[in-house]
C-alpha distance (Angstrom), angle and dihedral (degrees) to the residues before:
residue distance angle dihedral
M1 . . .
R2 3.80 . .
R3 3.79 113.7 .
T4 3.78 135.6 -167.6
R5 3.78 119.7 -140.8
I6 3.76 120.0 -132.5
S7 3.78 134.1 -175.3
V8 3.78 115.3 -112.6
E9 3.77 138.4 168.5
P10 3.82 113.9 -92.0
E11 3.78 115.9 -104.2
S12 3.79 112.6 -97.0
S13 3.78 117.2 -110.0
H14 3.80 90.5 -144.7
G15 3.76 115.3 112.6
S16 3.77 92.5 19.8
G17 3.78 89.2 150.3
N18 3.79 90.9 67.6
K19 3.78 108.3 120.9
R20 3.79 93.4 -149.4
R21 3.76 116.9 105.0
H22 3.82 109.9 -109.4
E23 3.76 122.3 -170.9
K24 3.77 117.1 -143.6
P25 3.82 111.5 -106.8
L26 3.76 115.3 -97.8
V27 3.77 116.2 -62.5
E28 3.78 91.4 159.0
I29 3.78 126.6 25.2
P30 3.81 120.9 -156.2
Q31 3.79 117.0 -119.9
E32 3.79 88.2 -145.1
L33 3.78 105.6 53.5
Q34 3.78 106.3 -168.7
G35 3.77 136.0 146.2
E36 3.79 129.6 26.6
G37 3.80 88.3 74.0
G38 3.79 95.1 -102.0
H39 3.81 92.6 -63.4
R40 3.80 92.7 126.2
Y41 3.81 101.9 45.2
G42 3.80 103.1 17.1
N43 3.81 91.3 -113.7
F44 3.81 94.8 133.6
H45 3.80 111.5 -178.0
N46 3.81 91.5 -157.2
Y47 3.81 95.0 41.4
Y48 3.81 97.7 134.7
E49 3.79 91.4 55.8
F50 3.81 92.3 70.5
H51 3.84 99.3 22.1
P52 3.83 104.0 40.3
T53 3.80 114.9 -163.7
I54 3.80 91.4 -125.9
E55 3.80 92.1 67.6
R56 3.80 93.5 63.0
L57 3.79 92.6 38.8
K58 3.81 89.8 57.6
L59 3.80 88.3 64.3
L60 3.79 98.2 37.0
E61 3.81 94.8 48.9
R62 3.80 97.2 44.9
P63 3.86 108.8 132.4
G64 3.79 108.5 -94.2
G65 3.79 89.4 9.9
I66 3.78 137.0 117.0
L67 3.81 102.9 -52.7
D68 3.80 92.6 40.3
Y69 3.80 88.5 50.6
V70 3.81 94.9 49.0
S71 3.81 95.0 46.4
A72 3.81 94.2 44.1
H73 3.78 95.9 50.4
W74 3.80 94.5 39.5
R75 3.81 88.5 52.7
E76 3.78 91.5 46.5
E77 3.80 92.9 49.6
S78 3.81 92.4 46.8
S79 3.79 90.1 49.1
N80 3.80 92.0 49.5
K81 3.79 91.5 51.7
E82 3.79 91.0 49.1
C83 3.80 90.4 49.8
A84 3.79 90.4 50.7
R85 3.79 90.6 54.1
N86 3.80 90.4 50.9
D87 3.78 97.5 36.8
A88 3.79 94.6 145.0
K89 3.79 90.6 59.6
V90 3.80 97.9 48.3
D91 3.82 117.4 114.4
D92 3.79 102.1 -132.0
T93 3.79 97.2 -179.4
P94 3.83 119.7 131.8
A95 3.81 89.8 -114.4
A96 3.77 92.0 55.5
K97 3.78 91.1 48.8
G98 3.77 90.1 51.2
D99 3.80 92.0 53.0
A100 3.79 91.0 51.0
T101 3.79 91.4 51.1
T102 3.79 91.4 50.2
E103 3.78 91.9 50.7
K104 3.78 92.3 49.1
N105 3.78 93.3 51.9
E106 3.80 92.4 53.6
Y107 3.79 88.3 75.7
L108 3.78 98.6 54.8
P109 3.81 133.0 8.7
A110 3.79 108.8 -93.6
R111 3.80 92.5 -124.4
K112 3.80 89.8 52.9
K113 3.78 101.3 55.2
S114 3.79 117.0 141.3
K115 3.77 116.0 -87.6
L116 3.80 88.5 -136.7
T117 3.78 121.2 95.4
H118 3.78 111.7 -122.1
N119 3.76 105.2 -136.8
D120 3.78 131.2 154.1
T121 3.80 117.4 -70.3
S122 3.78 94.6 -94.9
G123 3.77 111.0 174.5
S124 3.80 91.5 22.5
P125 3.80 123.7 112.4
S126 3.78 106.6 -70.9
N127 3.78 103.2 -146.1
S128 3.79 113.4 136.5
V129 3.80 116.9 -110.0
T130 3.77 127.7 -176.7
R131 3.75 110.3 -115.2
N132 3.79 95.0 -132.6
E133 3.81 86.8 68.8
F134 3.78 125.3 73.5
S135 3.81 115.5 -168.3
Y136 3.79 119.9 -151.2
L137 3.82 129.0 -173.9
D138 3.81 124.3 -168.6
V139 3.82 113.7 -164.6
G140 3.81 113.4 -154.2
C141 3.80 91.5 17.6
N142 3.83 98.1 169.2
E143 3.84 106.2 -166.4
G144 3.80 92.7 -14.8
D145 3.81 99.0 -112.4
L146 3.81 95.8 125.4
T147 3.81 90.5 37.6
L148 3.79 92.0 60.0
Q149 3.80 94.4 41.2
V150 3.81 90.7 55.0
A151 3.81 90.9 46.0
K152 3.79 92.5 51.2
A153 3.79 93.1 46.7
L154 3.80 89.5 51.2
S155 3.79 92.0 46.5
Q156 3.79 91.8 54.3
R157 3.80 90.8 51.7
L158 3.79 96.0 43.1
A159 3.79 90.4 50.8
T160 3.80 91.4 65.3
N161 3.77 136.2 63.4
S162 3.78 89.6 -141.1
T163 3.79 132.8 24.0
R164 3.82 87.4 -132.7
E165 3.80 95.7 65.3
T166 3.77 117.3 111.5
T167 3.77 123.3 -111.9
A168 3.80 90.4 -106.3
Q169 3.80 90.0 58.8
K170 3.79 95.5 53.0
D171 3.78 121.4 104.9
T172 3.78 99.6 -149.7
K173 3.81 92.6 -170.6
S174 3.79 97.3 54.9
V175 3.81 93.8 91.1
T176 3.79 126.1 26.8
I177 3.79 119.9 -151.2
K178 3.80 113.1 -140.8
T179 3.80 100.8 -156.4
H180 3.81 125.3 -163.9
G181 3.80 129.7 178.1
W182 3.80 128.2 -168.0
D183 3.79 127.6 -166.5
V184 3.80 134.8 160.8
D185 3.83 93.3 -134.2
P186 3.84 116.2 82.4
V187 3.81 91.0 -162.8
L188 3.81 91.6 58.6
I189 3.80 91.6 44.5
G190 3.80 89.3 50.6
R191 3.79 90.0 53.1
A192 3.80 90.9 47.5
K193 3.80 91.9 52.6
Q194 3.78 91.6 47.8
K195 3.81 96.2 45.3
H196 3.79 97.0 44.0
A197 3.79 101.9 33.1
R198 3.79 92.9 116.6
E199 3.76 109.5 42.2
D200 3.79 123.5 157.2
D201 3.79 124.4 -95.1
M202 3.81 92.7 -90.1
C203 3.80 92.0 71.9
N204 3.81 95.1 35.1
N205 3.79 102.2 -147.4
P206 3.83 104.3 -41.7
Q207 3.80 115.7 -129.7
F208 3.81 120.9 -138.2
H209 3.81 122.3 -170.5
V210 3.80 137.7 -178.3
V211 3.81 102.8 -118.7
N212 3.78 130.4 166.7
V213 3.81 101.6 -161.1
L214 3.82 90.5 -160.7
D215 3.80 92.6 60.6
N216 3.80 103.3 88.0
D217 3.80 95.5 174.3
N218 3.80 103.9 49.0
N219 3.80 104.7 33.0
H220 3.79 99.2 105.0
V221 3.80 90.8 162.4
A222 3.80 95.1 49.6
N223 3.80 93.7 42.3
A224 3.80 97.3 50.2
Q225 3.79 100.7 132.2
D226 3.80 95.8 -153.7
K227 3.81 95.7 52.5
T228 3.80 119.6 90.5
Y229 3.78 134.1 153.5
D230 3.79 137.5 -135.1
L231 3.81 90.5 -144.9
T232 3.80 130.5 20.6
S233 3.81 121.3 -172.5
I234 3.81 127.7 -163.6
F235 3.80 109.9 -174.3
S236 3.83 114.7 -172.5
T237 3.79 94.7 -32.6
T238 3.82 103.9 108.4
M239 3.82 94.0 85.0
W240 3.82 93.4 56.7
I241 3.80 91.6 47.8
H242 3.80 89.1 48.8
I243 3.83 95.4 47.6
H244 3.80 93.8 50.6
G245 3.79 100.0 33.2
G246 3.79 101.7 34.6
D247 3.79 123.6 -143.0
E248 3.79 92.5 -48.8
G249 3.79 93.4 49.5
L250 3.80 93.1 50.3
C251 3.81 91.8 49.0
Q252 3.80 92.0 48.4
V253 3.80 94.3 48.2
L254 3.81 94.1 47.8
G255 3.79 90.1 46.8
H256 3.79 91.7 50.3
L257 3.80 92.4 48.9
C258 3.80 90.7 48.9
H259 3.79 88.7 53.4
K260 3.82 90.1 51.0
T261 3.81 92.6 49.4
R262 3.80 119.7 84.6
K263 3.79 100.3 -169.4
Y264 3.82 123.9 -16.9
L265 3.79 134.6 40.1
L266 3.80 121.0 -171.7
I267 3.79 115.9 -164.7
E268 3.80 137.0 176.9
P269 3.82 104.7 -170.0
Q270 3.79 120.9 -161.8
P271 3.82 110.2 -123.6
S272 3.80 122.6 -128.6
K273 3.79 95.3 -92.6
C274 3.81 91.0 62.6
Y275 3.82 89.3 66.6
R276 3.80 90.5 58.0
S277 3.79 91.5 45.0
A278 3.80 91.1 53.4
M279 3.81 91.2 52.5
V280 3.81 92.0 47.3
R281 3.80 89.4 55.9
L282 3.82 91.4 50.9
R283 3.80 90.3 48.9
K284 3.80 92.1 51.5
M285 3.79 89.5 50.2
G286 3.81 90.8 51.4
L287 3.80 92.2 -116.8
P288 3.81 127.3 137.0
E289 3.78 113.9 -90.8
F290 3.78 127.8 -134.8
D291 3.77 120.6 -123.2
V292 3.81 103.3 -106.7
S293 3.79 94.9 162.7
A294 3.79 120.9 136.6
D295 3.81 87.4 -114.0
R296 3.78 90.1 68.0
L297 3.82 101.2 25.4
R298 3.78 100.6 41.2
L299 3.80 93.2 172.7
R300 3.79 92.9 56.3
P301 3.87 102.6 85.7
R302 3.82 90.9 61.8
I303 3.78 97.1 19.9
E304 3.82 97.4 148.7
A305 3.79 92.8 50.7
E306 3.81 89.8 45.1
I307 3.80 92.1 52.0
D308 3.80 89.0 50.0
R309 3.82 89.5 51.5
I310 3.81 92.7 49.2
L311 3.80 92.4 50.8
N312 3.81 90.9 47.6
Q313 3.81 89.0 53.6
H314 3.81 88.4 56.2
S315 3.82 93.6 52.9
F316 3.81 98.2 -95.7
S317 3.80 120.4 126.2
R318 3.76 126.9 -170.9
V319 3.79 119.3 -106.9
V320 3.79 101.8 -135.3
D321 3.80 105.3 171.6
L322 3.78 111.5 62.8
G323 3.79 107.8 150.1
A324 3.76 144.7 -54.4
N325 3.79 119.2 8.0
I326 3.79 111.3 -89.1
N327 3.76 135.8 174.7
P328 3.85 108.9 -88.6
D329 3.81 90.0 -127.0
E330 3.81 88.9 58.4
S331 3.80 89.9 59.5
K332 3.82 91.5 62.7
T333 3.76 132.1 79.3
V334 3.78 119.9 -106.7
W335 3.82 86.6 -98.6
K336 3.84 88.4 60.6
R337 3.79 101.3 -108.1
S338 3.77 128.3 130.8
I339 3.79 125.5 -133.6
W340 3.79 112.2 -142.9
L341 3.78 128.9 -161.7
Y342 3.81 119.8 -149.6
Q343 3.79 127.7 -170.0
R344 3.78 129.0 -157.8
T345 3.78 114.6 -111.9
N346 3.79 134.3 -174.9
G347 3.80 92.5 -90.6
P348 3.80 146.9 -29.4
S349 3.79 91.0 -73.5
A350 3.78 89.6 69.0
G351 3.78 88.8 75.3
E352 3.77 87.5 68.3
Q353 3.80 88.7 68.6
L354 3.79 88.5 80.9
K355 3.76 111.2 95.4
A356 3.79 117.4 -110.6
G357 3.79 89.5 -120.7
D358 3.78 90.9 59.6
N359 3.79 91.5 53.5
D360 3.79 90.0 50.1
E361 3.78 91.0 51.5
D362 3.78 90.3 47.9
E363 3.77 91.9 54.0
K364 3.81 90.1 52.0
S365 3.78 93.2 49.2
T366 3.81 90.1 47.8
H367 3.76 90.3 62.3
Q368 3.82 90.7 50.5
L369 3.80 94.6 54.9
S370 3.79 97.2 84.2
P371 3.81 109.4 110.4
S372 3.78 118.6 -121.3
K373 3.79 92.0 -127.0
P374 3.81 134.9 29.1
D375 3.78 110.3 -78.3
S376 3.76 134.1 -170.0
G377 3.80 119.6 -98.3
């Protein structure tokens, strides 16, 4: 079996007296990941049976929520850039300004605007992209079902000037979604290519690639310098990157993805308890466990807060005010995980624009994320 070498953090010598059988974290990763049901790499071949796509879409498509926010502000920014290029033709009358303000507020209640300032993507990759194209990358895409559902939902929103327009009023060809999916499992990528080979014009021939994000030397797709994305999503993949790459690997991967992302990053981190649940499943199957102790994975005890810190360091700040007040539990999936939206800012200091009270609330909600029963990664 052909294998690809990757760089990982050495296994900690702490707790060496533990009688449990621990397998050394990945030094080589098989190109043909089969068997063990995905419990070692997270490449579950029946993933949608226990994590249906509809459950995440319920949160993402909530009125005034994440996808409405992304499409509204992407549209607004694209429009502003177009106006700047045609400054001599812009109607700068008070009436025109009033109309623009009204249109903007249709997306989100005025009292619930994001606390982030929406400036240009300074510090982001500077390659030129036509503004009738929106590029989307899903990392850990599995068979691509959720990837395509998110892309289609975005396309429908980007094709309108207001989320309240009827279907008949939408110009579905006004914005093309360039969709890309990465996964470590070639079997899943093969299924994705087969299932989604003929998508409609909105998704414009989605591209799926076998990518091991921990392999810095051989990821020609991931390392393409001229390829960046308007939106990058990472749904329930951070734990597997962390287990196999250690603290350093997780930090490097998140940093690389931030660099590849022009504006928005959507992430569903697995809380600390998921690491224990994954090891329990391996133990029940009689398979070697990985060492997920805090001695080796020092970021794990406060993993959600640590991920937030890493993204802040790479000029991404969390968008915390997305619409009407809702119960915090209603903003989580049925498997008790939150989906967070981050937006690129001018620099790390932009994260300080969040009020201290919001950070305190976030810390409290972080501790409530642990599921009441073992769940699948």
